[in-house]
N, C-alpha and C positions, 0 to 999 in steps of 0.2 A: 564085515567089521562090526564088532559089538558097539552099540550105542550106550553111552554112559549118561544116566539121568541124575542130576544133582538136585537133592531136595534140601530145603532149608530145615535145619534142626529145630525140633519143637522147643518152645520156651521152657527154661528151667523154672523151678518154683520160686526159690529165694536167691537173693544175691549175697555176695560176700561183703558188700558195703562199699560206699564211695571211697573210703580210704584205701581200698585195695584195687581201685580203678574200675569198679563195676558201676554201670548206670542202672539204678533200681527199676527204671521204666522198661528195661529189657527183660525183666523177669515177671512171671505170671502173678505172684502174690502181691508185691507192692503196686503193680499196675492195676490189679483188680481193686485194691484198697483205694487208690486214687480215683478210679472210675466211680466207685460207690460214693465216696465223699463228694465228688463233683456233682453227681446226680442228685444227692440229697440236698446240697446247698441250693442248686438251681431250682429244683421242684418246690422246696419249702419256701424259698424266697418268692417265687411266683405265686404260691398259694397265699402267702401273706398279702401280696399286692392285690390279688383278686378277691380277697375276703370281703371288702366293702361292697363288692358286686354280688355277694352271696352265691358265688360259684362253687360247685363241688370241687374237691381237691384233684379229682381225676383230670379236670381241664388243665390245671397247672402242670400236672405230670406229663400230659400229652404234649403240651406246648413246650415244656422243658426238654423233652426228648427230641422234638423237632429242632429246637435251637441248638442242641449239642451235636446234631447230625449235619449232613452235607448241605442242608438248606440254609444254615447260618454260619456258626463257628467252623463247621467242617469245610467251608470254602477255602480255609487256610490249610494247605497241605501239610505244613510243619506240625500244626496242631493235631491233625488226624493221625499222622505217622507216630507222634509222640504219645498221645492219650488213647486213641482207638486204632492201633495198628491191626491189620487183618489177622495176624496170628493170635491176637488176644480175644477175638470175637467168639471163638468156641467156648472159652471159659465164661465169658459174659452171657452168652446165650444159654448155657447150661444153668448158671445161677438164676437167670431170669425165668427159665422154664420150671425150675424147682419152686420158685416163688409163685408162679402161675398155677402150678398143680395144687398147692396148698390154698391159694386164694380161691380157686374154683371149688375146692372142698368147703371152705367157709361160705362161699356164695350159695352152694347147695344147702348148707345147714341153715342159712337165713330163710330159705323158702319154706313157708309153712304149708305142708301138703294138706293138713286138715282144712285150712281155709280154702285151698284150691278145690278140694273135693266138695266143700259145702257151697261153692260159688253158684249163684242162681243162674237162670237162663240169660238174664240181662248181661251179667258179667262175661259169660261165655260168648255171647253174641258180639259184644264189644271187642273182646280179645280176638275172635276169629276175623272180624272186620279189619282189625289192626294188623293182621297177618296176611290175609288173602289178597286184598287190593294192592298193598305195597309189594307183595311177592310177584304178582302179575305185572305190575308196572316195572319192577326190577328186571324181570325177564325181557320186557319190551325195551327197556333202556339198554340192556346188554347188546341188542342188535345194532343200536345206534353206535355204541362204543366199538363193536367189532368191525364196523364199516370204516372207522376212523383211526383209533389209536390202539386197538387190541386185535389186530388182524390175525395174529398167529396163535391166539388163545384156543384152548380145547373147547369145543362147542358145549357139550352137556355140562361139564363141570363149571364153565364160566357162567352159563345161564343160572345154574342153581346158586352159585356163590353170590352173584349179583342180586338174585331174589332174596336170599337170606340176609345179605348186608342191608338191604332197604327195609326189610320187614322186622328187624330186631328192635326190641325195647330193652334197654339196660336196666334190669331190675335193681341191682345194688345201687347204681347211681340215682335212679328214680326215688328209691327209699330215702336217700340222704337229702335230695332236693325237697321232697315233701316234708320231711322232719324239720329242715331248716326254715321252711315257709310256714310251719305249724299247720299243715293241711293233712297230716297223716291220718288223723282220726275224724276228719270231715267225711261227708258222703263221697265227695270227689276223690279224696285220698284213698279211702277204702276200696272204691271201685277201681281206681288206677293201679293200686298195689295188686289186687286180685287178678286183674286183667294182665298186668305185666308178668305176674308169676306164670300164668298159663302161656303167655307169649314166649317167655323165656324157655320153658320146657319144650314147646313146639319148635322154637328156633334151634335148640341144641339137637333135636331129632333131625331137622332139615340139614343142619351143618354136618352131622354124622353121614348123612346121605351124600352131601357134597364132597366130603373128604373121601368117601368110598369111591365116588365117580372119578376122582382126580388122580388115581394112581394105577391105571390099568394099561401099563405099557406092554405087558406080555399078552394079556387076553382080556376081552371084555367080561368074561366070566369071573375074573378076579374081583371086580367091583361087587358082584352079587355075593361072592363068598365073604368078602369083608363085611358087607351089610348084615348078612345072616349071622356071622360070628359075633358082630356087635350086639344084635338082638339077643343072641344066646347068652352073652355076658350079662346083659341087663336082667334077663329072666333069672339067671343063677344068683345075681346079686340080690334081687328081690326076695328070693327064697332063703338065702344064707344070712345076709347082713342084719335085717331087723331083729330076728330072734336073739342073735348074739349080743347086739348092743342094748337090747331091752333088758337082758340079763345083767349086763354090766351096769346099766343105769339104775337098776333096782338095788344093786350092791353099794351104790354111792348115796350117802344121806346128806341132807341139807345141813350146813354148818360144820361138816367134817371134811378134812382134806381128802382129795381123790388120790388113790394109790397110783404111784408112778407107772407101774406095769400096765395099767389100763390106758394111760396116755400114750406110752411107747407103742403098745400093740395097735392102737388106733392109727397113729401116724404111719406105722409100718403097713397097715392094711391099705391106707390111702396110696402109698407108694407102690404097693403090689398091684392094686387095681390099675394104677397108671401104667405099670409095666405090661399088664395083660392087654389093655386097649392099644398100647403102642405096638405090641407084637401082632395084634390083629390087623393093624394098619390104620387105626384111628388114633388121633392125638392122645397122649397120655393124660391130658387134663379131663377127658371124658370119664375115665374111670374114677378120678377123684371127685368129680361133680356128682356122679351116681351115688358114691358112698356118702357124700354129704347130704344128698336128698333123703336117703334111706335111714340115716342116723337120727334117733329121737332127739328133738331139740328143746324139750320142755322140762328137763330135769337139771340137777346140779352137775351131772357129768358133762353135759353139753356146755354149760357155762364155764366150767373149769377148763375144758378143752380149748374153747375159744380164747379165754384169757391167756393161756400159755402160748398159743400159736399166733394170734392176730397181730401183735405189735411187731414181732420179728418179720412176719410175712409182708404186712402192709407197709411197714415203715422202712424196711431194708431191702427185701428181695423184689417186691413188686415194682418199685421205681426202675429197677434194672430192665424190666420188660418194656417200659415206656422208652428208655433210651435205646434199647435194642430195636424197637419199632422205629424210633426217630432216625436211627442210622440207615434204615432202609427207605426213609422218606426223603425225597429230594424235590422240593418245591420248584427248583429250577427247571425240572423236566416239563413243567406246565408253562409253555411259552407259545406265544402266538395267539391270535384272536380265536382260533378254533379251540385250542385247549382250554382257555379261560371260559369260552362259551359252553364247553362241555361240563366244566365245573359248575357253572350256574345251572345248567340243565339237570345235572345229577342232584344238586341241592333242591331244586324245585320239585323234581319228580319224587324224591325221597320224602320231602315234607308234604307234598300234595297228597300222595297216596295214603300216608299214615294219618294225617289230620282229617282229610275228607272222609276216609273210611270210618274212622272212629266217630267223627262228628255226626255223620248221617245216621249210623246205626244207633248212636246214643239218643238222637232226637226221636227215632222210631220207637225206642224203649222209654219214651216219655221223660227223658232227662231234661232239665231246664236248659235253655239256649246257652247261657254263659257257661254253665257247668259242662255241657257237651263240647264247647269250644276248648275249654281248659283241658278236658280229657284228651282231646286231639293233640294239644301242645305237649302234654305230659307223656303221652305214648310215643311221641316223636323223639324222645330222649335216647341218645345212643351211648356214647362213652366207651368204657373199657370193653364191654362185650363185642361191640362193633370192631374194635381194634384187634381183638383176638381172632375174629373171623377173617379180617383182612390179612393178618400176619400168616395165618394158615394158608390162605390163598396165595400169598407171595412166596412162601416156602415151597408150596407145591407147584410153583411156576404157572399157576392159573392166571394170576394178575401180574402184568408187567410194571415197570417202575412208574410210568406216567399214570396208569389207571390206579395204582396203589396210592400215589400222592393225592390224586383227586378225591379218592374215597376217604382218606384220612382227614383231609380238610373239610369234607362234607360232615364227617362225624363230629369234628370240633365245633363247626358252626351250629349244627342242629342242637347239640348239647348246651352250647354257650347261650343260645337265645331262649332256651326253655324257661329259665328262672325269670328273666325280665318280661317275657310274654305272659306268663302266668300271673305275675304281680300286676301287670297292666290291665289284664282282663278280669281277673277274679278277685273280688273283695268279699270275703266270707262275712256273713252277717254276724256281727258281734252284738251281744246284748248290751245295750246302753245302760245308763244309770237306772236302777230299779226305783220306781216311784215311791214304794212303801218301805224303802230301805231306811228306816228311821234310826236304828241303834248302831251308830258308827263309832261309839265310844263305850267304855265300861261304865263311866258315870252317867246316870240317867235318872229321870224323875220317878219312873216306875221301877223300883228295885227288884220287884218280883218277876220281871220279864226275863225271858230266856237269854242267857249270855252265850254267844257263839264265838268260839276261839279257833283260829287257824294256826295250829302248832306245827312249825317246820323243823325238820331235822335232816342231817346229812348222812348219818349212819348209826350203827349200834351204840357207839360211844355216847350219843346224846339221849338215848331212850330212857334209862332209869330215872335220871333227874327230870326229864320232861314229863314223864308219867307222874312223878311225885309232885311236880308243880301243878299238874292238872288235878290231882287228888286234893291238893290244898285249895284249889279254886272252886270246888264243886259245892261247898256249903252243905246244909242238911235239911233245908226247908222243903224242897220238892225234888223228886227224882229226875224230872225232865227240864230243870231250869238251867242245865249246862249241856251244850252241844259242842263237841270238839271234832275238827277235821284235822287228822294227823297226816301231814304231807311229807313224804320221803323225797328229798331233792336229789335227783340223779343227773349227772352231766351227760349230755348227748355229744357224741363225737362221730367221726367217720369210721369208727371201729365196728366190727361185726357184732360185738356184744351189745352195742347200743341198739342195733336193729333188732336183736333178739328181745331186748327189753321192750322196744316199741311195739313188737308184735302183740304184746299183752296190753296195749294201751286201751284205756276205757273209752267207750263210744260216746263221748260228749263234746266233741269238737275241739278239745284241748288234749295235749299228750298226758293224760292222767289215767291211772289204772286203779280202779276200786278193787281191793283184794278180799272183799267179804267172802267170796265163794272160792278163793284159791289160796287160803292162808297156809296150806301145807307146803307151798313152794317158796316161801320167803320168811325166814325166821325173824326178820325185822318187824314185819307186820304182825306176826304171831303174838309178839309182846303186847301190842295194842289190843288185839282181839281178846287175849286172856284178861287184860285189865277191864275191858268193856263187860265181859261176862261176870267178873267178880264184883265190880263196883256199880253195875247198872247205869253207868254214865253212857250217854249216846255218843259214841266215838266212831268215826268213819275214816279208816285208813285209805290213803290214795298215794299215787306216785306222780311226780312231775318230772318229765324227761326233756331237758332243753340244754342248749349251750349256756355256759356260765354268764355270757354277756347279754343274754336276754331272758334268763329264767325268772327274773323279777317280774316280767310281764305276766307269766303264768301265775305267780303268787298273787299279784294284785288282781288279776282277772278272776281268780278263784275266790278271793276274799269278797269281791263284789257280788259274784254270782251266788255265793253261799250266805251273803249278808252277814259277814263276820264283824264283830265289834272290835276285835284286836287280833293282830298278827304277831305271833311270838317267833322270833328268829334266834338261832344259836349264835353266840359270839364267835368270831373267827379264830379265837384262841381256846385251847383246852388245857386242863390242869395236868401237870406231870406228877411223877411220884414224889418229887421234893416240894410240891405245893405251888411251884411257879407256873405262870401261864405262858404257854408256848404257842406260836402261830401254827394253826392247822393248815390253812391255805389262804393266801391273801385274796384269792378270787372270792372267797366267802364274804370278805369285808366289802368288796365291790358290790356284791348282791345286796347286802344289808343297806348300803348307802342308797342304792337305787330304789329299794322298797320304801325307805324312809321318805324319799322324794316323791314317790308316785302312789303311795298307798291310799285306798279309799276309806280307811278307818284308822284307828289308833294302832301303834306299833310298839312292841316291846323287844328289846335285845337282852337275851338271857346269858349272863356270864356265869357259867356253871362251875362251881367248886365242889361238886358232889352233894347236891341237895338230897338228904335222906340216905346217902350211901350209894352203893353200886347196884342196888336192887330195889324193886318196888316195895314201898312201905304200905302195909294194909291200913285201912281207915282207923281201926282200933288202936294201932301202934303209932299213929302220927303224933309227934310232939315237937313242934317247931315254935321258934320265937321269930316273928316277923317284925321288922322295924321300918317305918316310913319316915324319911327325912323330908320335912315339908318346909320349903322356903317361900313358895308362892308361884302363881302362874298356872296355866291350864294343864301342863304336863304333871306338875306336882298334885293338882287336884285329881288327875287320872290315877296317879299312883296311890293316893289316899282312898279313892273309890275302890280300887282293886284290893287294897289292904282291908277295907271294911268288909268286902265280900269274903276274903279269906278268914276273917275273924269269926264267921258263922260256923266254921269247922270246930268241933269240940276239942280237937287236939292242938289248936293254934292259939297262941297269945300274941296280941298285937301291941306294939309300942309306937306311938306317934310323937315325934319330936318336931315342934315348930320352932324355927329360928326367927327371932325378932331382932331387927337391927336397932341398936341403941342410937338415938339421934346424936350426931356429932356435936361435940362441945364447941362453944363459941371460939372462932378463930381456926378451927380445923377445916380442912378441905378434903373431901373424898371424891376422887375423880374416877367414877365408874359409870359408864353410859349403859343404861338399861332401857332405852327408848324414850319417847317424849313423855312429858309429865302427865298429860291428859290420859294417855294410854295406861300409864303406870297406876294412876289413881283409880281408873276403871277396874283394872285387874285386882288391885288391893280390895276394893269393895266386893268383887266377885269371890275372892278368897275368904273374906270375913263371912259372907253369906253362906258359903259352902261349909266352912268350919262350924258355924253356928248350927246348921242342920245336922252335921255329923255328930256334934256333941249331944244334941237332943236325942238322936236316934240311939246312941250308945251309952247314954247316961247310966243305965242300970246293968250294963254288961261288964262283969268283973274281969273278963279276959282282955279288955282294952284299957290301956293306960295312955293318957294324953299329957304331954309336958310342953311347956313353953320355955325356951332358953334365950336369954338376951345376950347378944354378941356384938362386939365392936368392930371386929375385923376378921379376916380370913384365918389368921392364926388361932383365934379363939374358937372359930367354927370347927377347924380340924381337930383341935384338942377335945371338944365335946364329942365329935364323931368317934374319936379313938377310945372314949370312955365306954362306948356301947360294947358290952361283952356278952357272949353267949348267943348272939343272934344267928339264926340259920339262913335268913334271907333279908336282904335290903330291897326296899322298893323306893325308887327315886325317879324324878322327872329329868328328861334330857335337857330341858331349857328352863331352868329356874329363873324366876324374876326376882332377883335379890342382889343387892350390892355386894354382900359378903360372898355369895355363891359365885358370882361372876368374877370376883377378885381372886378365886382359888387358882392355884398353879395350873397353867395350860396343860391339858392332857395329850398324850401321844395318840389317843383315840378320841378325836373330837366328836364322833357320832354318839358317844356316851354322855357328852356334856361334862361340865366341870365336876359335879358331885359323883356321877357314875364313873368318870375317869379316875377320880381319886380312889374310889373303892376297888377298882379293878387294877390299880397300879401295883407295882412291886414294892412301893414305899409304904403301902398300907397292909400290915400283917393281919390277915383275917382268914378264917375258913368259911365265911359266909358267902353264899351265892348272891348275885345282884341281878335284879330285873329293872332295866332302864326303860321308862315309858315315854312315848311321844304321843300326845293327844291329837286326834284328827281335827284339822281346821283350827289349830290353836293360834291365837293372836299375840302370843307372848313374844319376847325378843328372841329371834332365831339365832342360832349359832351357825356361822358360815364355816363348815368344815370341808368344803370342796377342795380349796387349794392344798390343804394339808393332806387330804386323802390322796390327791393326785401324786404327791411326792412319794407316798408309801405304796400305792397300788400299781400293779403291772398294767401293761396295755390291755385294753378290753379283749383283744383276740386271744390272749394267753390261755383263756379258759377252754378254747376249742382246739381240737387237733386237726 
């Protein structure tokens, strides 16, 4: 009698809708959409909660996957049948593996083979120690596990998988931890990155061997053929891939869009390489990883490729891999004293081998004791790469459920403790206050001393006006009396493009990149290089790469290290075509606020309305009218000192308007609090002394006009300011010490102060740019703008992905 086998029909793609009686969760597409949304909400929510602990996002994604699986929410059978039914897992795993293929391609692109080839003997020794000892301990640990919870596992494959799992260092995760802790360009960071890159390559080779050993059901010779075919693929890729992509990279020029055909062909090549390695019997991700390593990563083509791929892969597809892994992880299988003891044993052996091997060899290489210990902690970082290894072992039936769960928890623990351990042990020596750092302000007794400016900008939009402002600041007396550090502020995130930027970080202990010798690869820096050569001004371009909620630390540290007298920051709004100021990013306002609070020198916020137009104005063509609005106080004195320096330029005419408050008539009461009377009297005397000196110095200078205007109230002050026509630039203080200035209408941007806020508001029709200055260590009446800023600013963490 014929036996009849009933098979459940595969899921249809789309439903007819709930109104026709269909349950959307019974169909593949709506169910996949629900799964993706759920994964994103859980992983991003956990990432937000773990952000204060400075944990990489991968930790949140691994924990999120475990929570969505049978270890937590999956204990509810109704939930599992509705959201993750067995029939849907094929689609989920397929999407996850597509994301994994492209992520491994990006991970390969992140590896800098040049630095790996140039690694010294010390780095190679540390890397080898971080592989050999943990690998040997992993093999030893596998015998303990085989005697207890992994009795049915294949011998050779299980030994190699355990060795690889304990010897891996997750290069992508390590790079993000180092960047978050600002250690990437320290000696420890550079050594760890180079060693991790070597470790990563060695681990993938070992993993390829493990995969080859795990699929020999027909004949032991199959494993040999798989391994040899894999080696042949790598050799062919080394011969074919670099010349092709070098040719493509040469056809892509900086500042020009990359042709779509190049992007499509590259992505197709990644998938084709994955197909070949899968056909060989090695996981498809190996092919993608090899292509990523061999593709040149130092040109505009690589940058454009990463920008187009990374967000979709890292933000959408890769989290599906973590939930796919989480569905295979059942912490409930770890029960009983023996199982929990084995978990502790695996964690101890994994950490002991990695830390001890790295620590001992580092000491033998004459690395300082605390740096050697930190290197051990850093090299013990696991994360995503570990999870990939474990999932391959699970799919190949080398690891059973209990072993898999123990190894996943080990990976989470070792990665989670990396950041706090490093922060506890390693305190990089930061240069404290510089003893001879005398000139922290623009105003000074020796007017002929060199003025050092740290000019910050976010992108190409800020450059023309910033260069024109520098040109106006240089004077004509001496060629070397102005030194400018032009700092490009770039946001660091967990995206691959951030790591590619960081690869070019300058070797000075902070994430800066001096572009003097690489100006061909960044058109933003080229503009400053061209200006330096034309003007003979000492200008030094650099890049700061940090998250938006702590990039102010880099700005302030650089200002102190370079002994800058003033930091110039771009306003968080830019001018649109209709002349109005629109918000660029609110995060930029947060950065400005933090710099104002912590700066070691004076600070200027530059409200750019197109000073000099959209291009650099040469020295012979400069024709600006600069206006200083002087009310009183240290900030206004700083503005006037800057204006006096600008007036040295032959193309600049300076107008100084001093506002003098008319004493109130008998019976009038003016209720404006500008501080205690003794402090106000002292400031007024300082203002008079400063103005007297200024008048004496500029008495014979026809390019400077000085006016005193008597005002009774804020309305008269505004009227006089409105009378100023034809000005190219206003210089004002952020905290004027004057009754009428403080009585001006409250600004929506309190960091600009009352006068700067008026000039930058929509109510004041002007085409003039505004530079608002805050003097270092000013004793004037401060404006408390923190509460108002907090109303407008997003949460600190919004600047990081």
